[in-house]
C-alpha positions as CSV (number, residue, x, y, z in Angstrom):
1,M,-22.4,-9.7,5.8
2,D,-21.1,-13.2,4.9
3,D,-17.5,-14.1,4.6
4,G,-17.6,-13.9,0.8
5,S,-19.0,-10.4,0.9
6,R,-16.4,-9.4,3.5
7,Q,-13.6,-10.8,1.3
8,K,-14.9,-8.9,-1.7
9,E,-15.0,-5.6,0.2
10,F,-11.5,-6.2,1.6
11,V,-10.1,-7.0,-1.9
12,H,-11.8,-3.9,-3.3
13,R,-10.4,-1.6,-0.6
14,V,-6.9,-3.0,-0.8
15,L,-6.8,-2.8,-4.6
16,D,-8.2,0.7,-4.6
17,A,-5.6,1.8,-2.1
18,Y,-2.9,0.2,-4.2
19,R,-4.1,1.8,-7.4
20,R,-4.0,5.2,-5.7
21,T,-0.6,4.8,-4.2
22,P,2.1,7.2,-5.7
23,G,4.7,5.3,-7.7
24,T,2.4,2.5,-8.9
25,M,1.1,2.0,-12.4
26,G,-2.4,2.8,-11.2
27,T,-3.7,-0.5,-12.6
28,V,-4.6,-3.8,-11.1
29,R,-3.7,-7.2,-12.6
30,R,-4.9,-10.7,-11.7
31,P,-1.9,-11.5,-9.5
32,D,-2.6,-8.4,-7.5
33,R,-6.2,-9.5,-6.9
34,L,-5.0,-13.0,-5.9
35,L,-2.5,-11.5,-3.5
36,A,-5.2,-9.3,-1.9
37,E,-7.3,-12.5,-1.4
38,Q,-4.3,-14.2,0.2
39,L,-3.8,-11.3,2.5
40,Y,-7.5,-11.6,3.5
41,Q,-7.0,-15.3,4.2
42,R,-3.9,-14.5,6.3
43,G,-6.0,-12.1,8.4
44,V,-4.0,-9.0,7.6
45,S,-6.1,-5.9,8.1
46,V,-6.8,-3.3,5.5
47,T,-5.4,-0.7,7.9
48,V,-2.1,-2.5,8.0
49,I,-1.9,-2.7,4.2
50,E,-2.9,0.9,3.8
51,N,-0.2,1.9,6.3
52,A,2.4,-0.2,4.5
53,L,1.5,1.5,1.2
54,V,1.9,4.9,2.6
55,L,5.1,4.0,4.4
56,A,6.7,2.7,1.2
57,A,5.4,5.6,-0.9
58,A,6.8,8.1,1.6
59,R,10.2,6.4,1.5
60,R,10.2,6.5,-2.2
61,L,9.2,10.1,-2.5
62,M,11.4,11.5,0.3
63,R,14.7,10.5,-1.2
64,P,17.5,12.9,-1.9
65,A,16.9,15.0,-5.0
66,D,20.1,13.7,-6.6
67,A,19.2,10.0,-6.0
68,P,18.6,8.0,-9.2
69,S,14.9,7.8,-10.1
70,L,13.0,4.7,-9.2
71,G,11.0,2.6,-11.6
72,T,7.2,2.3,-11.5
73,I,5.8,-0.3,-9.1
74,R,4.0,-2.9,-11.2
75,S,2.7,-5.3,-8.5
76,L,1.1,-5.3,-5.1
77,A,3.7,-7.9,-4.2
78,Y,6.3,-5.1,-4.1
79,F,4.7,-4.1,-0.8
80,L,4.8,-7.5,0.9
81,P,8.1,-6.8,2.9
82,V,6.7,-3.5,4.1
83,I,3.4,-5.1,5.1
84,D,5.4,-7.6,7.2
85,E,7.4,-4.7,8.6
86,V,4.2,-2.8,9.6
87,L,2.8,-5.9,11.3
88,G,5.8,-5.7,13.6
89,L,5.9,-2.0,14.2
90,H,4.7,-0.4,17.5
91,V,3.8,3.1,16.4
92,T,0.5,5.0,16.6
93,Q,-1.9,5.7,13.8
94,D,-0.8,9.3,14.1
95,Y,2.5,8.4,12.6
96,F,0.9,7.0,9.5
97,Q,-1.5,9.9,9.3
98,H,1.6,12.2,9.4
99,L,3.1,10.2,6.5
100,R,-0.2,10.4,4.5
101,Q,-0.2,14.2,4.8
102,K,3.5,14.4,3.6
103,V,2.8,12.1,0.7
104,Q,-0.3,14.1,-0.3
105,R,1.8,17.2,-0.5
106,F,4.1,15.7,-3.2
107,P,3.2,16.3,-6.8
108,S,1.6,13.4,-8.6
109,T,4.2,10.9,-9.8
110,R,1.9,9.5,-12.5
């Protein structure tokens, strides 16, 4: 597989994960695609991005019931600080799997 094909696959996987993340619009815009390409160029792994998406979604979903509601996420860029945070974390994949299971139990937010 050449680099162009690897980048296409990476962008597809990142945007698909973003589109499925609770709290997002569920649509992809051109800036999202460009950001996914930049993340590929930076060498950020799909796993790190998926972990950041689930971490942010879990934080948004597991807020106190009386907390003000949050707006819909309209851009992949929203997750950049969490991607950087995940890059610096030293936790196992089991932690992120646990979060995925918790997020999946919440009713759909779309």
